[in-house]
C-alpha positions in Angstrom: 79.9 97.8 -43.6 80.5 95.9 -40.9 82.3 93.2 -42.7 84.7 95.4 -43.9 85.1 97.2 -40.3 85.3 94.2 -38.8 87.8 92.7 -41.1 90.4 96.3 -42.3 90.6 97.8 -38.4 93.6 99.4 -39.9 93.2 102.9 -42.2 96.9 102.7 -43.6 99.8 100.6 -44.9 101.2 100.1 -41.2 98.0 97.8 -40.3 97.3 96.1 -43.0 95.3 93.2 -43.3 94.0 90.5 -46.0 91.2 88.5 -45.9 91.6 84.7 -45.0 90.5 82.8 -47.3 89.5 82.1 -51.1 85.8 82.0 -49.6 85.8 85.2 -47.4 86.6 87.1 -50.9 83.6 85.3 -52.6 82.2 86.1 -49.4 83.0 89.6 -49.6 82.4 89.7 -53.9 78.8 88.8 -52.7 78.0 91.2 -50.4 79.3 93.9 -52.2 78.3 93.3 -55.5 76.9 89.8 -55.8 73.9 89.9 -53.9 73.1 93.4 -56.0 72.6 91.3 -59.0 71.0 88.8 -57.3 68.2 91.8 -56.1 68.2 92.9 -59.6 67.3 89.7 -60.8 64.3 89.8 -58.8 63.3 93.1 -59.5 62.8 92.9 -63.2 60.9 89.8 -63.1 58.9 91.5 -61.3 58.3 94.3 -63.6 59.5 93.1 -67.3 56.8 90.5 -69.1 59.2 89.6 -71.2 61.2 87.9 -68.6 58.6 85.7 -67.9 60.3 82.4 -69.9 63.8 82.7 -68.0 65.0 80.1 -65.7 64.6 82.2 -62.1 67.4 80.0 -60.1 69.5 80.1 -63.3 69.6 83.9 -64.2 69.7 84.7 -60.1 72.5 82.9 -59.8 74.4 84.6 -62.8 73.2 87.2 -61.5 74.4 87.0 -58.6 78.4 85.8 -60.5 77.1 89.2 -63.1 78.4 91.6 -59.9 80.9 89.3 -58.2 83.0 89.4 -61.5 82.8 93.6 -61.7 83.7 93.0 -58.0 86.4 91.3 -58.2 87.8 93.7 -61.6 88.0 96.0 -58.7 89.5 94.1 -56.6 92.1 93.0 -58.9 92.7 96.9 -60.0 93.1 98.6 -56.9 95.4 96.5 -54.8 97.7 99.1 -54.4 95.3 101.5 -53.4 93.9 99.1 -51.3 97.3 98.3 -49.1 97.8 102.4 -48.5 94.6 101.8 -46.4 95.0 98.3 -44.8 93.2 96.2 -46.6 94.5 94.1 -48.9 91.3 91.3 -50.6 93.7 88.7 -51.5 93.7 86.1 -49.3 96.1 85.7 -47.0 96.2 81.7 -47.9 97.4 82.1 -51.0 99.5 84.6 -50.5 100.9 82.2 -47.5 101.3 80.0 -50.7 103.1 81.6 -52.5 105.7 82.7 -50.1 104.1 86.6 -49.6 102.4 87.9 -47.0 99.5 91.1 -47.3 102.6 93.8 -46.3 104.8 92.5 -49.2 102.5 93.4 -52.0 103.5 97.0 -50.8 107.3 96.3 -52.6 106.7 96.3 -56.0 109.2 94.1 -55.8 107.5 91.2 -55.0 105.6 91.2 -58.5 107.1 87.8 -60.0 106.5 86.0 -56.8 102.8 87.5 -57.0 102.2 87.1 -61.0 101.0 83.5 -60.8 98.5 84.3 -57.9 97.2 87.5 -59.8 96.7 85.1 -62.8 94.9 82.8 -60.8 92.4 85.6 -59.3 92.1 86.9 -62.7 90.8 83.0 -63.9 87.9 82.9 -61.2 87.0 86.6 -62.5 87.4 85.3 -66.3 84.7 82.7 -65.1 82.8 84.9 -63.4 82.5 86.6 -66.4 81.5 83.7 -68.1 78.3 83.4 -66.5 77.0 87.4 -66.4 77.8 86.9 -70.3 75.4 84.0 -70.5 72.7 86.3 -68.5 73.1 89.0 -71.0 72.7 86.8 -73.7 69.3 85.7 -72.0 67.7 88.9 -71.8 64.9 89.2 -74.6 66.6 91.9 -77.7 63.4 94.0 -77.2 64.4 94.8 -74.2 67.4 96.6 -75.4 68.1 99.2 -72.8 68.9 96.3 -69.8 71.4 94.5 -72.5 73.0 97.8 -73.3 73.1 98.3 -69.6 75.1 94.4 -68.7 76.9 94.4 -71.6 78.8 98.0 -71.5 80.7 96.8 -67.9 81.1 93.6 -68.7 82.7 95.2 -72.1 84.3 97.3 -69.8 85.1 95.1 -67.3 87.3 92.3 -68.9 89.1 95.2 -70.9 90.3 96.5 -67.8 91.2 92.4 -66.9 93.2 92.9 -70.3 94.5 95.8 -69.3 95.9 94.0 -65.9 97.3 91.5 -67.5 100.0 93.3 -69.9 100.4 95.4 -66.9 104.3 94.6 -66.4 103.4 95.7 -62.4 100.3 96.5 -61.6 101.6 96.2 -57.2 103.5 99.5 -58.7 100.5 101.5 -60.4 100.6 104.5 -58.6 96.7 104.9 -60.0 94.5 101.6 -59.9 94.9 99.7 -63.5 91.9 101.4 -66.0 91.5 101.5 -69.8 91.9 105.4 -71.2 88.7 107.0 -72.3 89.2 106.4 -75.9 88.6 102.6 -75.6 85.7 103.1 -73.4 83.9 105.2 -75.8 84.5 102.6 -79.0 83.2 100.1 -77.0 80.7 102.0 -76.7 80.0 103.0 -79.9 80.7 99.4 -81.0 78.1 97.8 -78.7 75.8 100.5 -79.5 74.8 98.3 -82.6 75.8 94.7 -81.9 73.6 94.1 -78.3 70.9 93.9 -80.7 72.2 90.7 -81.8 73.5 87.5 -80.0 76.2 87.1 -82.2 77.6 90.6 -82.7 77.5 90.8 -79.2 78.9 87.4 -78.6 81.7 88.5 -81.8 82.3 91.5 -79.6 82.8 89.7 -75.9 85.3 87.8 -77.9 86.9 90.4 -79.5 87.4 91.9 -75.5 88.2 89.0 -74.4 90.5 87.5 -76.8 92.7 90.8 -75.7 92.5 89.7 -71.7 94.3 86.1 -72.7 96.6 88.2 -75.1 95.5 87.3 -78.4 95.7 89.3 -81.3 
């Protein structure tokens, strides 16, 4: 909260302020969600004996990236709404490299210049998702509730990335880009069966990932 209040002093588009660097964006995603993944990893290790074989350091690291994956998705889908509230989580250094300013993103016509940067940020998010899936696949099948709790947000998040990649102009979206409720229900239904098998769950993740990269 302190980071947010000190970084973004304005509360509307007239005073829009951007994070400075990619490192600042990474720190922000850690403070908001990465630390949550780390926290719950520690909690589960303390209370779930089936996780005793986990490599603690690696799982904590992947737990951090799990949280970052979901928060990066929120950042990228909420760009227009955040701008209207004076907040630009797209780093100023990256915008400058693409000939843009935070205020330029308020204009949907900036999408041709912004699209390469958006694609680069989507790729960062996708790399975090890879770590998050590693985390999920390490959860014993007997801990099916934990596996489902991880698989659902990851599948929905990756489907949201797919929607962002396909959207003709996310800067002009009047509402945050999201997938339809029917798609969410389908993901829940398929993964509720697939969650019992790493192979089946990986296939479901691959299906969503192919859609995210424009595959059929």
